RONUBA-147611 format. One record per residue: chain; residue number from 1; residue in one letter; x, y negated, z negated of N, C-alpha, C, O in turn. Coordinates in Angstrom, 2 decimals. Layout:
% RONUBA-147611
<A,NUM,a,<X,Y,Z>,<X,Y,Z>,<X,Y,Z>,<X,Y,Z>>;
...
***
This chain:
% RONUBA-147611
<A,1,x,<147.19,-64.19,-82.78>,<146.95,-65.61,-82.89>,<145.56,-65.91,-83.40>,<145.34,-66.96,-84.01>>;
<A,2,x,<144.69,-65.09,-83.20>,<143.31,-65.29,-83.62>,<143.18,-65.45,-85.14>,<142.50,-66.37,-85.59>>;
<A,3,x,<143.81,-64.59,-85.96>,<143.71,-64.75,-87.40>,<144.24,-66.11,-87.86>,<143.75,-66.68,-88.83>>;
<A,4,x,<145.23,-66.60,-87.17>,<145.80,-67.90,-87.53>,<144.76,-69.02,-87.32>,<144.66,-69.93,-88.14>>;
<A,5,x,<144.01,-68.95,-86.25>,<142.97,-69.94,-85.97>,<141.87,-69.89,-87.02>,<141.33,-70.93,-87.42>>;
<A,6,x,<141.55,-68.70,-87.46>,<140.52,-68.53,-88.48>,<140.98,-69.18,-89.79>,<140.19,-69.85,-90.47>>;
<A,7,x,<142.25,-68.98,-90.13>,<142.80,-69.59,-91.35>,<142.77,-71.11,-91.25>,<142.38,-71.79,-92.20>>;
<A,8,x,<143.18,-71.64,-90.12>,<143.19,-73.10,-89.93>,<141.77,-73.65,-90.01>,<141.54,-74.68,-90.65>>;
<A,9,x,<140.82,-72.97,-89.37>,<139.42,-73.41,-89.41>,<138.90,-73.36,-90.84>,<138.19,-74.27,-91.28>>;
<A,10,x,<139.24,-72.32,-91.58>,<138.82,-72.20,-92.98>,<139.38,-73.32,-93.84>,<138.67,-73.89,-94.67>>;
<A,11,x,<140.65,-73.64,-93.63>,<141.29,-74.72,-94.38>,<140.62,-76.05,-94.04>,<140.36,-76.86,-94.94>>;
<A,12,x,<140.36,-76.28,-92.78>,<139.72,-77.53,-92.36>,<138.31,-77.67,-92.96>,<137.90,-78.76,-93.36>>;
<A,13,x,<137.58,-76.57,-93.02>,<136.23,-76.60,-93.61>,<136.32,-76.93,-95.09>,<135.56,-77.76,-95.59>>;
<A,14,x,<137.23,-76.28,-95.80>,<137.39,-76.54,-97.24>,<137.80,-77.99,-97.48>,<137.26,-78.64,-98.37>>;
<A,15,x,<138.74,-78.50,-96.70>,<139.18,-79.89,-96.84>,<138.03,-80.85,-96.54>,<137.84,-81.84,-97.24>>;
<A,16,x,<137.25,-80.54,-95.50>,<136.10,-81.39,-95.15>,<135.06,-81.44,-96.26>,<134.54,-82.50,-96.59>>;
<A,17,x,<134.76,-80.27,-96.84>,<133.81,-80.22,-97.96>,<134.33,-80.99,-99.17>,<133.57,-81.71,-99.82>>;
<A,18,x,<135.59,-80.84,-99.46>,<136.18,-81.56,-100.60>,<136.08,-83.07,-100.39>,<135.77,-83.81,-101.32>>;
<A,19,x,<136.35,-83.52,-99.16>,<136.24,-84.95,-98.87>,<134.81,-85.45,-99.02>,<134.58,-86.54,-99.54>>;
<A,20,x,<133.84,-84.66,-98.56>,<132.43,-85.05,-98.67>,<132.01,-85.13,-100.14>,<131.37,-86.10,-100.55>>;
<A,21,x,<132.37,-84.13,-100.90>,<132.02,-84.13,-102.33>,<132.68,-85.30,-103.03>,<132.06,-85.97,-103.85>>;
<A,22,x,<133.92,-85.55,-102.70>,<134.63,-86.69,-103.30>,<133.99,-88.01,-102.93>,<133.89,-88.91,-103.77>>;
<A,23,x,<133.55,-88.15,-101.69>,<132.91,-89.40,-101.25>,<131.60,-89.63,-101.99>,<131.32,-90.76,-102.40>>;
<A,24,x,<130.80,-88.59,-102.16>,<129.54,-88.71,-102.88>,<129.79,-89.08,-104.33>,<129.13,-89.97,-104.88>>;
<A,25,x,<130.75,-88.41,-104.96>,<131.08,-88.70,-106.36>,<131.60,-90.13,-106.51>,<131.24,-90.82,-107.46>>;
<A,26,x,<132.43,-90.57,-105.59>,<132.96,-91.93,-105.63>,<131.84,-92.95,-105.46>,<131.82,-93.96,-106.15>>;
<A,27,x,<130.92,-92.69,-104.55>,<129.79,-93.60,-104.34>,<128.97,-93.73,-105.61>,<128.58,-94.84,-105.98>>;
<A,28,x,<128.70,-92.62,-106.27>,<127.91,-92.63,-107.51>,<128.64,-93.42,-108.59>,<128.02,-94.19,-109.32>>;
<A,29,x,<129.95,-93.23,-108.70>,<130.73,-93.96,-109.70>,<130.75,-95.44,-109.37>,<130.62,-96.28,-110.26>>;
<A,30,x,<130.91,-95.77,-108.07>,<130.95,-97.18,-107.67>,<129.61,-97.86,-107.95>,<129.59,-99.01,-108.36>>;
<A,31,x,<128.51,-97.16,-107.74>,<127.19,-97.73,-108.02>,<126.98,-97.86,-109.52>,<126.21,-98.70,-109.98>>;
<A,32,x,<127.67,-97.02,-110.29>,<127.58,-97.05,-111.74>,<126.13,-97.01,-112.20>,<125.68,-97.87,-112.96>>;
<A,33,x,<125.42,-96.02,-111.73>,<124.00,-95.86,-112.05>,<123.85,-94.69,-113.03>,<124.39,-93.61,-112.81>>;
<A,34,x,<123.08,-94.94,-114.11>,<122.83,-93.85,-115.04>,<121.49,-94.07,-115.73>,<121.01,-95.20,-115.85>>;
<A,35,x,<120.91,-92.98,-116.18>,<119.64,-93.05,-116.90>,<119.91,-93.40,-118.36>,<120.85,-92.88,-118.97>>;
<A,36,x,<119.07,-94.29,-118.91>,<119.20,-94.71,-120.31>,<117.83,-94.63,-120.98>,<116.80,-94.57,-120.30>>;
<A,37,x,<117.83,-94.64,-122.30>,<116.57,-94.63,-123.04>,<116.19,-96.06,-123.40>,<117.02,-96.97,-123.31>>;
<A,38,x,<114.95,-96.27,-123.80>,<114.47,-97.60,-124.18>,<115.28,-98.13,-125.37>,<115.45,-99.34,-125.51>>;
<A,39,x,<115.78,-97.25,-126.21>,<116.58,-97.66,-127.36>,<117.99,-98.12,-127.00>,<118.65,-98.79,-127.80>>;
<A,40,x,<118.45,-97.78,-125.80>,<119.80,-98.14,-125.37>,<119.88,-99.48,-124.65>,<120.97,-100.01,-124.45>>;
<A,41,x,<118.73,-100.03,-124.25>,<118.76,-101.28,-123.48>,<118.80,-102.47,-124.44>,<118.35,-102.35,-125.58>>;
<A,42,x,<119.33,-103.61,-123.98>,<119.34,-104.81,-124.84>,<117.92,-105.22,-125.25>,<116.96,-104.93,-124.54>>;
<A,43,x,<117.79,-105.89,-126.38>,<116.49,-106.28,-126.93>,<115.66,-107.08,-125.93>,<114.46,-106.85,-125.80>>;
<A,44,x,<116.28,-108.03,-125.23>,<115.54,-108.85,-124.26>,<114.99,-108.00,-123.11>,<113.88,-108.22,-122.64>>;
<A,45,x,<115.77,-107.02,-122.67>,<115.34,-106.12,-121.60>,<114.19,-105.25,-122.11>,<113.20,-105.05,-121.41>>;
<A,46,x,<114.33,-104.74,-123.33>,<113.30,-103.90,-123.94>,<111.98,-104.67,-124.01>,<110.92,-104.13,-123.66>>;
<A,47,x,<112.03,-105.92,-124.47>,<110.81,-106.73,-124.60>,<110.12,-106.92,-123.26>,<108.90,-106.82,-123.17>>;
<A,48,x,<110.90,-107.19,-122.22>,<110.32,-107.39,-120.89>,<109.71,-106.09,-120.36>,<108.60,-106.11,-119.82>>;
<A,49,x,<110.42,-104.98,-120.51>,<109.90,-103.70,-120.02>,<108.62,-103.34,-120.76>,<107.64,-102.93,-120.14>>;
<A,50,x,<108.62,-103.48,-122.09>,<107.43,-103.14,-122.87>,<106.25,-104.05,-122.52>,<105.11,-103.60,-122.47>>;
<A,51,x,<106.54,-105.33,-122.28>,<105.47,-106.25,-121.90>,<104.88,-105.86,-120.55>,<103.66,-105.90,-120.35>>;
<A,52,x,<105.75,-105.48,-119.61>,<105.27,-105.07,-118.29>,<104.51,-103.75,-118.36>,<103.52,-103.56,-117.65>>;
<A,53,x,<104.96,-102.84,-119.22>,<104.31,-101.54,-119.35>,<102.94,-101.66,-119.99>,<102.08,-100.81,-119.76>>;
<A,54,x,<102.71,-102.68,-120.78>,<101.42,-102.94,-121.42>,<100.88,-101.70,-122.13>,<99.69,-101.39,-122.05>>;
<A,55,x,<101.78,-100.99,-122.84>,<101.36,-99.83,-123.61>,<101.28,-98.54,-122.80>,<100.94,-97.49,-123.34>>;
<A,56,x,<101.57,-98.60,-121.50>,<101.53,-97.42,-120.65>,<102.84,-96.64,-120.74>,<103.83,-97.13,-121.26>>;
<A,57,x,<102.82,-95.43,-120.22>,<103.97,-94.53,-120.30>,<105.13,-95.05,-119.46>,<104.95,-95.49,-118.32>>;
<A,58,x,<106.34,-94.98,-120.04>,<107.57,-95.31,-119.33>,<108.25,-93.98,-119.01>,<108.73,-93.29,-119.91>>;
<A,59,x,<108.29,-93.61,-117.72>,<108.86,-92.31,-117.32>,<110.36,-92.27,-117.47>,<110.90,-91.32,-118.03>>;
<A,60,x,<111.04,-93.30,-116.97>,<112.50,-93.33,-117.05>,<112.99,-94.76,-116.88>,<112.29,-95.62,-116.35>>;
<A,61,x,<114.22,-94.98,-117.35>,<114.88,-96.27,-117.17>,<116.27,-95.98,-116.64>,<117.00,-95.16,-117.20>>;
<A,62,x,<116.64,-96.65,-115.55>,<117.98,-96.51,-115.00>,<118.72,-97.83,-115.14>,<118.15,-98.90,-114.91>>;
<A,63,x,<119.99,-97.75,-115.52>,<120.85,-98.92,-115.58>,<121.80,-98.83,-114.40>,<122.42,-97.79,-114.17>>;
<A,64,x,<121.91,-99.91,-113.65>,<122.75,-99.91,-112.47>,<123.55,-101.20,-112.44>,<123.04,-102.27,-112.75>>;
<A,65,x,<124.80,-101.09,-112.06>,<125.64,-102.27,-111.91>,<125.82,-102.52,-110.42>,<126.37,-101.69,-109.69>>;
<A,66,x,<125.32,-103.68,-109.97>,<125.43,-104.06,-108.56>,<126.17,-105.38,-108.50>,<125.76,-106.36,-109.13>>;
<A,67,x,<127.24,-105.41,-107.75>,<128.03,-106.63,-107.59>,<128.37,-107.26,-108.94>,<128.35,-108.48,-109.09>>;
<A,68,x,<128.68,-106.42,-109.90>,<129.08,-106.91,-111.22>,<127.93,-107.29,-112.12>,<128.17,-107.70,-113.26>>;
<A,69,x,<126.69,-107.18,-111.66>,<125.53,-107.54,-112.48>,<124.76,-106.28,-112.87>,<124.51,-105.41,-112.04>>;
<A,70,x,<124.39,-106.20,-114.16>,<123.65,-105.06,-114.65>,<122.16,-105.28,-114.43>,<121.61,-106.33,-114.77>>;
<A,71,x,<121.51,-104.28,-113.84>,<120.08,-104.33,-113.58>,<119.45,-103.07,-114.17>,<119.97,-101.97,-113.99>>;
<A,72,x,<118.34,-103.24,-114.85>,<117.60,-102.12,-115.41>,<116.33,-101.94,-114.60>,<115.62,-102.90,-114.31>>;
<A,73,x,<116.05,-100.68,-114.22>,<114.83,-100.39,-113.48>,<114.04,-99.34,-114.24>,<114.50,-98.21,-114.44>>;
<A,74,x,<112.84,-99.73,-114.67>,<111.98,-98.81,-115.43>,<110.86,-98.33,-114.52>,<110.29,-99.10,-113.75>>;
<A,75,x,<110.55,-97.05,-114.64>,<109.43,-96.47,-113.90>,<108.28,-96.31,-114.89>,<108.37,-95.54,-115.85>>;
<A,76,x,<107.18,-97.04,-114.63>,<106.04,-97.07,-115.54>,<104.80,-96.59,-114.80>,<104.62,-96.88,-113.62>>;
<A,77,x,<103.94,-95.85,-115.50>,<102.67,-95.41,-114.91>,<101.57,-96.33,-115.43>,<101.26,-96.34,-116.62>>;
<A,78,x,<100.98,-97.12,-114.52>,<99.91,-98.05,-114.88>,<98.71,-97.72,-114.02>,<98.77,-97.77,-112.79>>;
<A,79,x,<97.62,-97.39,-114.67>,<96.40,-97.05,-113.93>,<96.59,-95.88,-112.99>,<95.97,-95.84,-111.93>>;
<A,80,x,<97.43,-94.92,-113.37>,<97.66,-93.75,-112.54>,<98.63,-93.98,-111.39>,<98.87,-93.07,-110.60>>;
<A,81,x,<99.18,-95.18,-111.30>,<100.11,-95.50,-110.21>,<101.49,-95.80,-110.78>,<101.61,-96.38,-111.86>>;
<A,82,x,<102.51,-95.40,-110.06>,<103.88,-95.64,-110.49>,<104.29,-97.06,-110.14>,<104.16,-97.49,-108.99>>;
<A,83,x,<104.80,-97.78,-111.15>,<105.29,-99.13,-110.96>,<106.75,-99.19,-111.36>,<107.10,-98.77,-112.46>>;
<A,84,x,<107.60,-99.71,-110.49>,<109.01,-99.90,-110.80>,<109.19,-101.34,-111.26>,<108.81,-102.28,-110.56>>;
<A,85,x,<109.78,-101.50,-112.44>,<110.00,-102.82,-113.03>,<111.50,-103.06,-113.08>,<112.23,-102.30,-113.72>>;
<A,86,x,<111.98,-104.12,-112.41>,<113.41,-104.45,-112.40>,<113.64,-105.65,-113.31>,<112.97,-106.67,-113.22>>;
<A,87,x,<114.63,-105.48,-114.22>,<114.92,-106.50,-115.23>,<116.42,-106.76,-115.28>,<117.22,-105.83,-115.25>>;
<A,88,x,<116.80,-108.04,-115.36>,<118.21,-108.42,-115.50>,<118.66,-108.16,-116.94>,<117.82,-107.98,-117.83>>;
<A,89,x,<119.96,-108.15,-117.17>,<120.51,-107.87,-118.49>,<120.08,-108.90,-119.54>,<120.08,-108.60,-120.73>>;
<A,90,x,<119.71,-110.11,-119.10>,<119.26,-111.13,-120.05>,<117.76,-111.06,-120.32>,<117.22,-111.89,-121.05>>;
<A,91,x,<117.08,-110.07,-119.73>,<115.65,-109.88,-119.96>,<114.76,-110.53,-118.92>,<113.54,-110.40,-118.98>>;
<A,92,x,<115.35,-111.23,-117.96>,<114.55,-111.89,-116.92>,<113.95,-110.83,-115.99>,<114.63,-109.92,-115.54>>;
<A,93,x,<112.66,-110.98,-115.72>,<111.97,-110.08,-114.80>,<112.41,-110.41,-113.38>,<112.24,-111.54,-112.92>>;
<A,94,x,<112.97,-109.42,-112.68>,<113.44,-109.62,-111.31>,<112.38,-109.26,-110.29>,<112.41,-109.74,-109.16>>;
<A,95,x,<111.45,-108.40,-110.69>,<110.38,-108.03,-109.77>,<109.77,-106.70,-110.14>,<110.29,-105.95,-110.97>>;
<A,96,x,<108.64,-106.41,-109.50>,<107.96,-105.14,-109.68>,<107.55,-104.60,-108.32>,<107.33,-105.36,-107.38>>;
<A,97,x,<107.45,-103.29,-108.24>,<106.96,-102.63,-107.03>,<105.99,-101.55,-107.46>,<106.27,-100.79,-108.39>>;
<A,98,x,<104.85,-101.48,-106.78>,<103.85,-100.45,-107.08>,<103.83,-99.48,-105.91>,<103.70,-99.88,-104.76>>;
<A,99,x,<103.96,-98.19,-106.23>,<103.85,-97.17,-105.19>,<102.38,-96.95,-104.92>,<101.60,-96.69,-105.84>>;
<A,100,x,<101.98,-97.05,-103.65>,<100.59,-96.77,-103.32>,<100.40,-95.27,-103.15>,<101.35,-94.51,-103.32>>;
<A,101,x,<99.20,-94.84,-102.81>,<98.87,-93.42,-102.73>,<99.74,-92.67,-101.72>,<100.01,-91.49,-101.90>>;
<A,102,x,<100.17,-93.36,-100.66>,<100.99,-92.70,-99.64>,<102.45,-92.67,-100.03>,<103.27,-92.09,-99.32>>;
<A,103,x,<102.80,-93.29,-101.17>,<104.18,-93.28,-101.62>,<104.97,-94.49,-101.14>,<106.16,-94.60,-101.42>>;
<A,104,x,<104.32,-95.40,-100.41>,<105.00,-96.62,-99.96>,<105.04,-97.60,-101.11>,<104.16,-97.59,-101.97>>;
<A,105,x,<106.05,-98.46,-101.13>,<106.16,-99.48,-102.16>,<105.55,-100.78,-101.65>,<105.79,-101.18,-100.51>>;
<A,106,x,<104.76,-101.43,-102.48>,<104.22,-102.74,-102.17>,<104.71,-103.69,-103.25>,<104.35,-103.52,-104.41>>;
<A,107,x,<105.53,-104.67,-102.90>,<106.12,-105.57,-103.88>,<105.06,-106.40,-104.58>,<104.14,-106.93,-103.95>>;
<A,108,x,<105.19,-106.50,-105.89>,<104.34,-107.33,-106.75>,<102.86,-107.04,-106.59>,<102.04,-107.95,-106.74>>;
<A,109,x,<102.48,-105.81,-106.29>,<101.07,-105.46,-106.15>,<100.57,-104.97,-107.49>,<101.26,-104.22,-108.18>>;
<A,110,x,<99.36,-105.38,-107.87>,<98.73,-104.88,-109.10>,<97.23,-104.93,-108.88>,<96.74,-105.66,-108.03>>;
<A,111,x,<96.52,-104.13,-109.67>,<95.06,-104.13,-109.55>,<94.52,-105.42,-110.11>,<94.93,-105.85,-111.19>>;
<A,112,x,<93.60,-106.04,-109.40>,<92.98,-107.27,-109.85>,<91.48,-107.06,-109.84>,<90.90,-106.64,-108.84>>;
<A,113,x,<90.85,-107.36,-110.99>,<89.40,-107.29,-111.07>,<88.88,-108.72,-111.04>,<89.36,-109.57,-111.79>>;
<A,114,x,<87.90,-108.98,-110.18>,<87.36,-110.32,-110.07>,<85.89,-110.33,-110.41>,<85.13,-109.48,-109.93>>;
<A,115,x,<85.49,-111.28,-111.23>,<84.09,-111.49,-111.53>,<83.64,-112.67,-110.68>,<84.04,-113.81,-110.94>>;
<A,116,x,<82.83,-112.41,-109.67>,<82.48,-113.46,-108.73>,<81.59,-114.53,-109.33>,<81.51,-115.63,-108.78>>;
<A,117,x,<80.90,-114.25,-110.45>,<80.02,-115.23,-111.07>,<80.80,-116.27,-111.88>,<80.26,-117.33,-112.17>>;
<A,118,x,<82.04,-115.99,-112.26>,<82.82,-116.91,-113.08>,<84.14,-117.18,-112.40>,<84.56,-116.43,-111.52>>;
<A,119,x,<84.81,-118.28,-112.81>,<86.11,-118.63,-112.24>,<87.22,-117.99,-113.06>,<88.19,-118.65,-113.42>>;
<A,120,x,<87.08,-116.69,-113.36>,<88.07,-115.94,-114.12>,<88.40,-114.68,-113.35>,<87.56,-114.13,-112.64>>;
<A,121,x,<89.62,-114.22,-113.51>,<89.98,-112.92,-112.97>,<91.02,-112.28,-113.86>,<91.90,-112.95,-114.41>>;
<A,122,x,<90.91,-110.97,-114.00>,<91.90,-110.22,-114.76>,<93.12,-110.05,-113.87>,<93.00,-109.70,-112.70>>;
<A,123,x,<94.29,-110.30,-114.44>,<95.53,-110.16,-113.68>,<96.54,-109.37,-114.51>,<96.46,-109.31,-115.74>>;
<A,124,x,<97.49,-108.77,-113.82>,<98.58,-108.06,-114.49>,<99.68,-109.04,-114.82>,<99.80,-110.09,-114.19>>;
<A,125,x,<100.48,-108.71,-115.81>,<101.59,-109.58,-116.22>,<102.52,-109.87,-115.04>,<103.04,-110.98,-114.92>>;
<A,126,x,<102.72,-108.88,-114.19>,<103.61,-109.05,-113.03>,<103.09,-110.08,-112.04>,<103.86,-110.57,-111.21>>;
<A,127,x,<101.80,-110.41,-112.10>,<101.20,-111.35,-111.14>,<101.27,-112.80,-111.59>,<101.09,-113.70,-110.77>>;
<A,128,x,<101.51,-113.05,-112.85>,<101.51,-114.43,-113.34>,<102.86,-115.08,-113.06>,<103.86,-114.38,-112.93>>;
<A,129,x,<102.89,-116.40,-112.97>,<104.17,-117.09,-112.72>,<105.21,-116.74,-113.78>,<104.88,-116.44,-114.92>>;
<A,130,x,<106.47,-116.79,-113.39>,<107.58,-116.45,-114.28>,<107.56,-117.22,-115.59>,<107.84,-116.66,-116.65>>;
<A,131,x,<107.23,-118.53,-115.54>,<107.21,-119.33,-116.76>,<106.12,-118.84,-117.71>,<106.32,-118.84,-118.92>>;
<A,132,x,<104.99,-118.42,-117.16>,<103.90,-117.88,-117.98>,<104.33,-116.54,-118.59>,<104.10,-116.29,-119.77>>;
<A,133,x,<104.95,-115.70,-117.76>,<105.45,-114.41,-118.27>,<106.40,-114.61,-119.44>,<106.27,-113.95,-120.47>>;
<A,134,x,<107.34,-115.53,-119.27>,<108.34,-115.77,-120.32>,<107.67,-116.20,-121.62>,<108.03,-115.72,-122.69>>;
<A,135,x,<106.70,-117.10,-121.54>,<106.00,-117.58,-122.74>,<105.21,-116.45,-123.38>,<105.24,-116.28,-124.60>>;
<A,136,x,<104.49,-115.68,-122.57>,<103.69,-114.58,-123.12>,<104.57,-113.53,-123.79>,<104.25,-113.07,-124.89>>;
<A,137,x,<105.65,-113.15,-123.15>,<106.56,-112.15,-123.72>,<107.17,-112.69,-125.03>,<107.28,-111.95,-126.01>>;
<A,138,x,<107.56,-113.96,-125.02>,<108.15,-114.56,-126.23>,<107.13,-114.59,-127.36>,<107.45,-114.18,-128.48>>;
<A,139,x,<105.93,-115.05,-127.10>,<104.91,-115.17,-128.13>,<104.40,-113.81,-128.60>,<104.04,-113.65,-129.76>>;
<A,140,x,<104.38,-112.83,-127.70>,<103.92,-111.49,-128.08>,<104.96,-110.78,-128.95>,<104.63,-109.87,-129.70>>;
<A,141,x,<106.21,-111.20,-128.86>,<107.30,-110.67,-129.69>,<107.32,-109.14,-129.70>,<107.45,-108.53,-130.76>>;
<A,142,x,<107.18,-108.53,-128.52>,<107.23,-107.08,-128.42>,<105.89,-106.39,-128.62>,<105.78,-105.19,-128.40>>;
<A,143,x,<104.86,-107.14,-129.02>,<103.54,-106.55,-129.23>,<102.87,-106.29,-127.88>,<103.27,-106.84,-126.85>>;
<A,144,x,<101.85,-105.45,-127.90>,<101.13,-105.10,-126.68>,<100.29,-106.27,-126.19>,<99.54,-106.88,-126.95>>;
<A,145,x,<100.43,-106.59,-124.90>,<99.57,-107.58,-124.26>,<98.43,-106.79,-123.63>,<98.62,-106.08,-122.65>>;
<A,146,x,<97.21,-106.92,-124.22>,<96.09,-106.09,-123.81>,<95.55,-106.47,-122.44>,<95.39,-105.60,-121.58>>;
<A,147,x,<95.27,-107.74,-122.23>,<94.77,-108.17,-120.93>,<95.07,-109.64,-120.75>,<95.24,-110.40,-121.71>>;
<A,148,x,<95.14,-110.03,-119.49>,<95.41,-111.43,-119.13>,<94.33,-111.88,-118.17>,<94.03,-111.20,-117.19>>;
<A,149,x,<93.74,-113.04,-118.46>,<92.74,-113.62,-117.57>,<93.30,-114.92,-117.00>,<93.87,-115.74,-117.72>>;
<A,150,x,<93.12,-115.10,-115.71>,<93.46,-116.35,-115.06>,<92.17,-117.14,-114.95>,<91.19,-116.66,-114.39>>;
<A,151,x,<92.17,-118.35,-115.50>,<90.97,-119.18,-115.52>,<91.26,-120.52,-114.86>,<92.40,-120.99,-114.84>>;
<A,152,x,<90.22,-121.13,-114.34>,<90.32,-122.48,-113.79>,<89.69,-123.42,-114.81>,<88.47,-123.43,-114.99>>;
<A,153,x,<90.52,-124.22,-115.47>,<90.01,-125.19,-116.43>,<90.32,-126.59,-115.92>,<91.48,-127.01,-115.87>>;
<A,154,x,<89.28,-127.28,-115.54>,<89.41,-128.65,-115.03>,<90.40,-128.74,-113.87>,<91.21,-129.67,-113.80>>;
<A,155,x,<90.33,-127.77,-112.95>,<91.16,-127.82,-111.76>,<92.58,-127.31,-111.95>,<93.39,-127.41,-111.03>>;
<A,156,x,<92.90,-126.77,-113.12>,<94.26,-126.23,-113.29>,<94.18,-124.79,-113.79>,<93.26,-124.41,-114.51>>;
<A,157,x,<95.18,-124.00,-113.39>,<95.24,-122.60,-113.79>,<95.69,-122.49,-115.24>,<96.69,-123.09,-115.63>>;
<A,158,x,<94.93,-121.72,-116.03>,<95.28,-121.43,-117.40>,<95.19,-119.92,-117.57>,<94.24,-119.29,-117.10>>;
<A,159,x,<96.17,-119.35,-118.23>,<96.22,-117.91,-118.45>,<95.94,-117.62,-119.92>,<96.61,-118.15,-120.81>>;
<A,160,x,<94.93,-116.77,-120.17>,<94.57,-116.36,-121.53>,<94.94,-114.90,-121.68>,<94.53,-114.06,-120.89>>;
<A,161,x,<95.71,-114.60,-122.73>,<96.14,-113.22,-122.95>,<95.72,-112.79,-124.35>,<95.86,-113.55,-125.31>>;
<A,162,x,<95.21,-111.57,-124.45>,<94.87,-110.98,-125.74>,<96.05,-110.12,-126.18>,<96.50,-109.24,-125.46>>;
<A,163,x,<96.54,-110.40,-127.40>,<97.71,-109.72,-127.95>,<97.36,-109.26,-129.36>,<96.66,-109.96,-130.09>>;
<A,164,x,<97.85,-108.09,-129.75>,<97.67,-107.62,-131.12>,<98.94,-107.96,-131.90>,<100.00,-107.37,-131.66>>;
<A,165,x,<98.83,-108.91,-132.82>,<99.96,-109.32,-133.66>,<99.60,-109.06,-135.12>,<98.58,-109.54,-135.60>>;
<A,166,x,<100.44,-108.31,-135.81>,<100.21,-107.99,-137.22>,<98.81,-107.46,-137.46>,<98.16,-107.80,-138.46>>;
<A,167,x,<98.34,-106.62,-136.54>,<97.04,-105.99,-136.69>,<95.85,-106.87,-136.34>,<94.70,-106.44,-136.46>>;
<A,168,x,<96.11,-108.09,-135.91>,<95.02,-109.01,-135.54>,<95.08,-109.32,-134.06>,<96.16,-109.44,-133.47>>;
<A,169,x,<93.89,-109.45,-133.45>,<93.85,-109.84,-132.05>,<94.03,-111.34,-131.96>,<93.31,-112.11,-132.61>>;
<A,170,x,<95.00,-111.75,-131.14>,<95.30,-113.17,-130.98>,<95.16,-113.51,-129.50>,<95.62,-112.77,-128.64>>;
<A,171,x,<94.51,-114.64,-129.22>,<94.39,-115.11,-127.85>,<95.43,-116.20,-127.63>,<95.46,-117.20,-128.35>>;
<A,172,x,<96.28,-115.99,-126.62>,<97.28,-116.98,-126.24>,<96.80,-117.67,-124.97>,<96.38,-117.00,-124.03>>;
<A,173,x,<96.87,-118.99,-124.94>,<96.52,-119.74,-123.73>,<97.78,-120.44,-123.24>,<98.44,-121.16,-124.00>>;
<A,174,x,<98.12,-120.21,-121.97>,<99.36,-120.72,-121.40>,<99.07,-121.41,-120.07>,<98.34,-120.88,-119.23>>;
<A,175,x,<99.64,-122.59,-119.89>,<99.51,-123.32,-118.62>,<100.43,-122.69,-117.58>,<101.35,-121.95,-117.92>>;
<A,176,x,<100.17,-123.00,-116.32>,<100.95,-122.44,-115.20>,<102.44,-122.73,-115.35>,<103.27,-121.93,-114.89>>;
<A,177,x,<102.81,-123.85,-115.97>,<104.22,-124.19,-116.14>,<104.86,-123.53,-117.36>,<106.03,-123.77,-117.65>>;
<A,178,x,<104.10,-122.69,-118.08>,<104.64,-121.96,-119.22>,<104.40,-122.63,-120.56>,<104.81,-122.11,-121.60>>;
<A,179,x,<103.74,-123.79,-120.57>,<103.45,-124.48,-121.82>,<102.39,-123.71,-122.61>,<101.34,-123.37,-122.08>>;
<A,180,x,<102.67,-123.44,-123.88>,<101.71,-122.78,-124.75>,<100.65,-123.80,-125.14>,<100.94,-124.79,-125.81>>;
<A,181,x,<99.41,-123.55,-124.70>,<98.32,-124.49,-124.96>,<97.57,-124.15,-126.25>,<96.96,-125.03,-126.85>>;
<A,182,x,<97.62,-122.92,-126.67>,<96.90,-122.54,-127.88>,<97.18,-121.11,-128.27>,<97.54,-120.26,-127.45>>;
<A,183,x,<96.99,-120.86,-129.58>,<97.18,-119.53,-130.15>,<96.11,-119.39,-131.21>,<96.16,-120.03,-132.26>>;
<A,184,x,<95.11,-118.54,-130.92>,<93.95,-118.45,-131.78>,<93.69,-117.01,-132.22>,<93.67,-116.09,-131.39>>;
<A,185,x,<93.49,-116.82,-133.53>,<93.18,-115.50,-134.07>,<91.68,-115.25,-133.85>,<90.84,-116.08,-134.18>>;
<A,186,x,<91.37,-114.07,-133.27>,<89.99,-113.71,-133.01>,<89.43,-113.09,-134.30>,<89.84,-112.01,-134.71>>;
<A,187,x,<88.47,-113.81,-134.93>,<87.87,-113.34,-136.17>,<86.65,-112.46,-135.96>,<86.15,-111.85,-136.91>>;
<A,188,x,<86.18,-112.40,-134.72>,<84.95,-111.64,-134.43>,<85.24,-110.16,-134.42>,<86.28,-109.72,-133.93>>;
<A,189,x,<84.30,-109.37,-134.97>,<84.36,-107.92,-134.87>,<83.49,-107.50,-133.72>,<82.27,-107.65,-133.77>>;
<A,190,x,<84.11,-106.97,-132.68>,<83.34,-106.58,-131.49>,<83.24,-105.10,-131.41>,<82.63,-104.57,-130.48>>;
***
């Protein structure tokens, strides 16, 4: 009788392993998650990811379908830190997360440099209001956004971004509500 028990136990182990492997494979298929290249994503998604990356390295992009909606998540290295950028299929920025040194994620965290003598501060694209982001990404048309300054002009927030368009440095000024206030070519050689 003993050999019979061994056979039954062996069959049960094999069946259990098959069920576990099948469950994992089914979960992966249901999540519909796969790695894609920057060339495979829709143009609007590409523009948002490139604007968020600000010329920094993009390690990987994953496409995932959740509840019938496609979400793209790009892993970007900015200032030596890993930033996850989540973008909807229509190019809308859904959010960013920065991994700190301990590996924890801090939502919407970015390095901010402040000059205490002036009412200006350097900010990351992920920190500006969505309407400002949309205007900057649209006006940059896929070009690199070099830096963004948040300024206080007559009691209202104005965002100035330096962009390289057609080989020329252009300063874009955008109000908090996303209104384009100005677009000026920088003629100075610095």
